[in-house]
NUGU-84490 format. One record per residue (C-alpha): x, y, z; residue in three letters. Coordinates in nm, 4 decimals, always signed. Each point is the difference from the previous one (the first is absolute). Layout:
! residues N
<pt east="X" north="Y" up="Z" rest="ALA"/>
...
***
This chain:
! residues 184
<pt east="+8.4632" north="-1.3610" up="+1.4821" rest="MET"/>
<pt east="-0.0967" north="-0.3314" up="-0.1492" rest="ASN"/>
<pt east="-0.2901" north="+0.0304" up="-0.2529" rest="PRO"/>
<pt east="-0.1258" north="-0.3395" up="+0.1216" rest="ASN"/>
<pt east="-0.0395" north="+0.1242" up="+0.3576" rest="HIS"/>
<pt east="-0.3677" north="+0.0113" up="+0.1094" rest="PRO"/>
<pt east="+0.0243" north="+0.3735" up="+0.0830" rest="TRP"/>
<pt east="+0.1544" north="+0.0993" up="-0.3325" rest="PHE"/>
<pt east="-0.3286" north="+0.0762" up="-0.1877" rest="PRO"/>
<pt east="-0.1156" north="+0.2260" up="+0.2864" rest="TYR"/>
<pt east="+0.3308" north="+0.1787" up="+0.0214" rest="LEU"/>
<pt east="+0.0169" north="+0.0457" up="-0.3781" rest="ALA"/>
<pt east="-0.3575" north="+0.1355" up="-0.0025" rest="THR"/>
<pt east="+0.0812" north="+0.2393" up="+0.2845" rest="GLY"/>
<pt east="+0.3088" north="+0.1311" up="-0.1771" rest="VAL"/>
<pt east="-0.1969" north="+0.0432" up="-0.3247" rest="ALA"/>
<pt east="-0.2775" north="+0.1923" up="+0.1786" rest="VAL"/>
<pt east="+0.2583" north="+0.2193" up="+0.1745" rest="LEU"/>
<pt east="+0.1767" north="+0.0783" up="-0.3288" rest="LEU"/>
<pt east="-0.3282" north="+0.0665" up="-0.1789" rest="LEU"/>
<pt east="-0.1209" north="+0.2272" up="+0.2788" rest="GLY"/>
<pt east="+0.3274" north="+0.1901" up="+0.0056" rest="THR"/>
<pt east="-0.0111" north="+0.0415" up="-0.3781" rest="SER"/>
<pt east="-0.3567" north="+0.1311" up="+0.0127" rest="ALA"/>
<pt east="+0.0933" north="+0.2446" up="+0.2750" rest="TRP"/>
<pt east="+0.2953" north="+0.1324" up="-0.2005" rest="LEU"/>
<pt east="-0.2164" north="+0.0533" up="-0.3099" rest="VAL"/>
<pt east="-0.2751" north="+0.1844" up="+0.1880" rest="MET"/>
<pt east="+0.0167" north="+0.3765" up="+0.0311" rest="ASP"/>
<pt east="+0.1345" north="+0.0620" up="+0.3506" rest="PRO"/>
<pt east="-0.1034" north="+0.3663" up="+0.0093" rest="SER"/>
<pt east="-0.2532" north="+0.0995" up="+0.2643" rest="PRO"/>
<pt east="-0.3575" north="+0.0795" up="-0.0974" rest="ALA"/>
<pt east="-0.0535" north="+0.3624" up="-0.1010" rest="PRO"/>
<pt east="-0.1299" north="+0.1940" up="+0.2979" rest="HIS"/>
<pt east="-0.0578" north="+0.3625" up="+0.1004" rest="PRO"/>
<pt east="+0.3328" north="+0.1783" up="-0.0078" rest="GLY"/>
<pt east="+0.1577" north="-0.2262" up="-0.2606" rest="SER"/>
<pt east="+0.0590" north="+0.0914" up="-0.3650" rest="PRO"/>
<pt east="-0.2715" north="-0.1208" up="-0.2359" rest="ALA"/>
<pt east="+0.1419" north="-0.2836" up="-0.2098" rest="PRO"/>
<pt east="+0.0214" north="+0.0648" up="-0.3715" rest="GLU"/>
<pt east="-0.2976" north="-0.1348" up="-0.1887" rest="LEU"/>
<pt east="-0.0900" north="-0.0198" up="-0.3669" rest="GLN"/>
<pt east="-0.3316" north="-0.0602" up="-0.1668" rest="GLY"/>
<pt east="-0.1683" north="+0.0451" up="-0.3332" rest="VAL"/>
<pt east="-0.2732" north="+0.2597" up="-0.0391" rest="ASP"/>
<pt east="-0.3238" north="-0.0783" up="-0.1792" rest="LEU"/>
<pt east="+0.1464" north="+0.1256" up="-0.3295" rest="GLU"/>
<pt east="+0.2944" north="-0.2403" up="+0.0276" rest="GLY"/>
<pt east="+0.2657" north="+0.2522" up="+0.1096" rest="ARG"/>
<pt east="+0.2460" north="-0.0925" up="+0.2735" rest="GLU"/>
<pt east="-0.0279" north="+0.2196" up="+0.3090" rest="VAL"/>
<pt east="+0.2406" north="+0.0109" up="+0.2954" rest="ASN"/>
<pt east="-0.0871" north="+0.1076" up="+0.3516" rest="LEU"/>
<pt east="+0.3077" north="+0.2238" up="-0.0220" rest="GLU"/>
<pt east="-0.1895" north="+0.2040" up="-0.2632" rest="ASP"/>
<pt east="-0.2122" north="+0.1415" up="+0.2851" rest="PHE"/>
<pt east="+0.2928" north="+0.1221" up="+0.2143" rest="ARG"/>
<pt east="-0.0711" north="+0.3460" up="+0.1415" rest="GLY"/>
<pt east="-0.3701" north="-0.0816" up="+0.0407" rest="ARG"/>
<pt east="-0.1955" north="-0.1702" up="+0.2761" rest="VAL"/>
<pt east="-0.1119" north="-0.3422" up="-0.1218" rest="VAL"/>
<pt east="-0.2679" north="-0.2344" up="+0.1254" rest="LEU"/>
<pt east="+0.1238" north="-0.3343" up="-0.1376" rest="LEU"/>
<pt east="-0.2802" north="-0.2557" up="+0.0043" rest="ASN"/>
<pt east="+0.0448" north="-0.3713" up="-0.0777" rest="VAL"/>
<pt east="-0.3266" north="-0.1573" up="-0.1142" rest="TRP"/>
<pt east="-0.1771" north="-0.2340" up="-0.2432" rest="ALA"/>
<pt east="-0.3302" north="+0.0178" up="-0.1890" rest="THR"/>
<pt east="-0.1189" north="-0.3265" up="+0.1598" rest="TRP"/>
<pt east="+0.0489" north="+0.1325" up="+0.3554" rest="CYS"/>
<pt east="-0.3301" north="+0.1305" up="+0.1512" rest="PRO"/>
<pt east="+0.1677" north="+0.2240" up="+0.2649" rest="PRO"/>
<pt east="+0.2193" north="+0.1480" up="-0.2755" rest="CYS"/>
<pt east="-0.3049" north="+0.0823" up="-0.2104" rest="VAL"/>
<pt east="-0.1732" north="+0.1442" up="+0.3058" rest="GLU"/>
<pt east="+0.2748" north="+0.2544" up="+0.0721" rest="GLU"/>
<pt east="+0.0505" north="+0.1234" up="-0.3579" rest="MET"/>
<pt east="-0.2755" north="+0.2688" up="+0.0077" rest="PRO"/>
<pt east="+0.1480" north="+0.1562" up="+0.3151" rest="SER"/>
<pt east="+0.3418" north="+0.0045" up="-0.1662" rest="MET"/>
<pt east="-0.1522" north="+0.1828" up="-0.2974" rest="GLN"/>
<pt east="-0.1667" north="+0.2529" up="+0.2324" rest="ARG"/>
<pt east="+0.3353" north="+0.0620" up="+0.1729" rest="LEU"/>
<pt east="+0.1727" north="+0.0446" up="-0.3355" rest="GLN"/>
<pt east="-0.2726" north="+0.2428" up="-0.1119" rest="ASP"/>
<pt east="+0.0247" north="+0.2009" up="+0.3240" rest="ALA"/>
<pt east="+0.3782" north="+0.0355" up="-0.0332" rest="LEU"/>
<pt east="+0.0247" north="+0.0293" up="-0.3775" rest="GLN"/>
<pt east="+0.1822" north="+0.3344" up="+0.0151" rest="ASP"/>
<pt east="+0.2599" north="-0.1304" up="+0.2448" rest="GLN"/>
<pt east="+0.3239" north="-0.1933" up="-0.0639" rest="PRO"/>
<pt east="-0.1802" north="-0.3228" up="+0.0885" rest="PHE"/>
<pt east="-0.0546" north="-0.3197" up="-0.1965" rest="ASP"/>
<pt east="-0.1784" north="-0.3235" up="+0.0580" rest="ILE"/>
<pt east="+0.1801" north="-0.2883" up="-0.1685" rest="VAL"/>
<pt east="-0.2064" north="-0.3176" up="+0.0111" rest="ALA"/>
<pt east="+0.1980" north="-0.3080" up="-0.1035" rest="VAL"/>
<pt east="-0.2173" north="-0.2918" up="-0.1043" rest="SER"/>
<pt east="+0.1463" north="-0.3447" up="+0.0522" rest="ILE"/>
<pt east="-0.2619" north="-0.1732" up="-0.2151" rest="ASP"/>
<pt east="+0.1471" north="-0.3023" up="-0.1771" rest="GLN"/>
<pt east="-0.0543" north="-0.1699" up="-0.3321" rest="GLY"/>
<pt east="+0.1923" north="-0.1658" up="-0.2803" rest="ALA"/>
<pt east="-0.0842" north="+0.2811" up="-0.2433" rest="ASP"/>
<pt east="+0.1326" north="+0.3199" up="+0.1600" rest="ARG"/>
<pt east="-0.1750" north="+0.2199" up="-0.2564" rest="GLU"/>
<pt east="-0.3329" north="-0.1684" up="+0.0763" rest="ALA"/>
<pt east="+0.0604" north="+0.0592" up="+0.3711" rest="VAL"/>
<pt east="+0.0728" north="+0.3692" up="-0.0677" rest="ARG"/>
<pt east="-0.3219" north="+0.0248" up="-0.2054" rest="ARG"/>
<pt east="-0.1917" north="-0.1556" up="+0.2901" rest="HIS"/>
<pt east="+0.1549" north="+0.2507" up="+0.2433" rest="ILE"/>
<pt east="-0.0755" north="+0.2871" up="-0.2420" rest="ARG"/>
<pt east="-0.3651" north="-0.1095" up="-0.0234" rest="ASP"/>
<pt east="-0.0153" north="-0.0099" up="+0.3812" rest="PHE"/>
<pt east="+0.1541" north="+0.3487" up="+0.0276" rest="VAL"/>
<pt east="-0.2375" north="+0.1405" up="-0.2636" rest="ASP"/>
<pt east="-0.3021" north="-0.1554" up="+0.1691" rest="GLU"/>
<pt east="+0.0890" north="+0.1677" up="+0.3309" rest="LEU"/>
<pt east="+0.1042" north="+0.3277" up="-0.1657" rest="GLY"/>
<pt east="+0.3450" north="-0.0017" up="+0.1588" rest="LEU"/>
<pt east="+0.2400" north="+0.2697" up="-0.1158" rest="THR"/>
<pt east="+0.3025" north="-0.0638" up="+0.2224" rest="PHE"/>
<pt east="+0.3021" north="-0.1956" up="-0.1214" rest="THR"/>
<pt east="-0.0683" north="-0.3715" up="-0.0343" rest="VAL"/>
<pt east="+0.2818" north="-0.2384" up="-0.0811" rest="LEU"/>
<pt east="+0.0237" north="-0.3717" up="-0.0578" rest="HIS"/>
<pt east="+0.2917" north="-0.1406" up="+0.1939" rest="GLY"/>
<pt east="+0.1646" north="-0.3365" up="+0.0327" rest="SER"/>
<pt east="-0.1614" north="-0.1717" up="+0.3012" rest="PRO"/>
<pt east="+0.3324" north="-0.1638" up="+0.0828" rest="THR"/>
<pt east="+0.1968" north="+0.3253" up="-0.0167" rest="GLU"/>
<pt east="-0.2575" north="+0.1968" up="+0.1998" rest="VAL"/>
<pt east="-0.0240" north="-0.2665" up="+0.2700" rest="ARG"/>
<pt east="+0.3761" north="-0.0401" up="+0.0191" rest="GLN"/>
<pt east="+0.0900" north="+0.3681" up="+0.0106" rest="ARG"/>
<pt east="-0.2835" north="+0.1165" up="+0.2243" rest="TYR"/>
<pt east="-0.0576" north="-0.3275" up="+0.1853" rest="GLN"/>
<pt east="-0.3741" north="+0.0529" up="-0.0143" rest="VAL"/>
<pt east="-0.1908" north="-0.2031" up="+0.2549" rest="ALA"/>
<pt east="-0.3248" north="+0.0114" up="-0.1970" rest="GLY"/>
<pt east="-0.2017" north="+0.2306" up="-0.2162" rest="ILE"/>
<pt east="-0.0858" north="+0.2735" up="+0.0070" rest="PRO"/>
<pt east="+0.3134" north="+0.1334" up="+0.1586" rest="GLU"/>
<pt east="+0.0950" north="+0.3653" up="-0.0255" rest="THR"/>
<pt east="+0.3149" north="+0.2015" up="+0.0610" rest="PHE"/>
<pt east="+0.0033" north="+0.3768" up="+0.0503" rest="LEU"/>
<pt east="+0.3293" north="+0.1287" up="-0.1387" rest="ILE"/>
<pt east="+0.1326" north="+0.3518" up="+0.0519" rest="ASP"/>
<pt east="+0.1683" north="+0.2318" up="-0.2489" rest="GLN"/>
<pt east="+0.3404" north="-0.1478" up="+0.0829" rest="ASP"/>
<pt east="-0.1083" north="-0.3568" up="-0.0745" rest="GLY"/>
<pt east="-0.0254" north="-0.1012" up="+0.3664" rest="VAL"/>
<pt east="-0.2906" north="-0.2136" up="+0.1195" rest="ILE"/>
<pt east="-0.2036" north="+0.1905" up="+0.2576" rest="GLN"/>
<pt east="-0.2834" north="-0.2458" up="+0.0541" rest="ASP"/>
<pt east="-0.0968" north="-0.3555" up="-0.0886" rest="ARG"/>
<pt east="-0.3663" north="-0.1011" up="+0.0069" rest="VAL"/>
<pt east="-0.1156" north="-0.3599" up="-0.0221" rest="LEU"/>
<pt east="-0.3527" north="-0.0498" up="-0.1287" rest="GLY"/>
<pt east="-0.2583" north="+0.2325" up="-0.1496" rest="ALA"/>
<pt east="-0.0354" north="+0.3572" up="+0.1213" rest="ALA"/>
<pt east="-0.2273" north="+0.2958" up="-0.0582" rest="GLU"/>
<pt east="+0.2801" north="+0.2099" up="-0.1492" rest="TRP"/>
<pt east="-0.1861" north="+0.3299" up="-0.0062" rest="ASP"/>
<pt east="-0.0867" north="-0.0247" up="+0.3715" rest="ALA"/>
<pt east="+0.1508" north="+0.2818" up="+0.2101" rest="PRO"/>
<pt east="+0.2528" north="-0.2370" up="+0.1588" rest="ARG"/>
<pt east="+0.1694" north="-0.0803" up="-0.3318" rest="TYR"/>
<pt east="-0.0582" north="+0.3293" up="-0.1784" rest="ARG"/>
<pt east="+0.1586" north="+0.1928" up="+0.2888" rest="GLU"/>
<pt east="+0.2985" north="-0.2355" up="-0.0068" rest="ARG"/>
<pt east="+0.0522" north="+0.0661" up="-0.3723" rest="VAL"/>
<pt east="-0.0510" north="+0.3749" up="+0.0444" rest="GLU"/>
<pt east="+0.2586" north="+0.0067" up="+0.2808" rest="ALA"/>
<pt east="+0.2537" north="-0.1557" up="-0.2344" rest="LEU"/>
<pt east="-0.0930" north="+0.2441" up="-0.2753" rest="LEU"/>
<pt east="+0.0576" north="+0.2883" up="+0.2424" rest="ALA"/>
<pt east="+0.3549" north="-0.1148" up="+0.0757" rest="ARG"/>
<pt east="+0.2784" north="+0.1512" up="-0.1978" rest="GLU"/>
<pt east="+0.1864" north="-0.2463" up="-0.2187" rest="GLU"/>
<pt east="+0.3267" north="-0.0889" up="+0.1677" rest="THR"/>
***
C-alpha cells in the first residue's frame, strides 16, 4: 500500500495496535485463576525476621492463606478473628499464612512497619511480606483481603473475597472438616 494514501495512517495505526495487543496477550500469564479444586500456586514471601518462606513448606497441613495489607480497613478488621481461629486450632496441623502486599522503596522499612502492626494486634500466626506483583499474578487476587483455604495436599478448597469472621462456625467447621480428612 502506498504510504501517501489517505487511509495509510489509519491502517498503520490499526496494525500497530493489533501487534501490541497480541504481544501483551502473549506475555500475560494465560493460566486460569486459582479456584476450588485447583492446586495452590507456589508462593514465596519473607517472614518478619527476613527469612524466605515458601507455601510448599506447609504441605501436609491445612493452610488459610490470606492476602492483605496494613492500610486495608477490612483486612485489619478480620485479623482478630484469624488469631482466635489459630488459637482454637493450635494443636492441629493448621496454619494461617497472612501475606502482606504492602509496598515501599525500602523493603526492610516495610517489614518493620508490618512487624509493628503484628505486634500491636498480638498476632502469632505466620505473617509474610510478599511481592504484590507476584501475589496478584499467581493468585489473580480481585481485591484485598482475599483468602484461600488449602488442604493438606496443596489443593484449594475455598476462595473468599472480602473480610470474614474466621472463627465463626461456618469457617471453623470447614477447616475442621479438612483436618478430619486423611491426607491423600
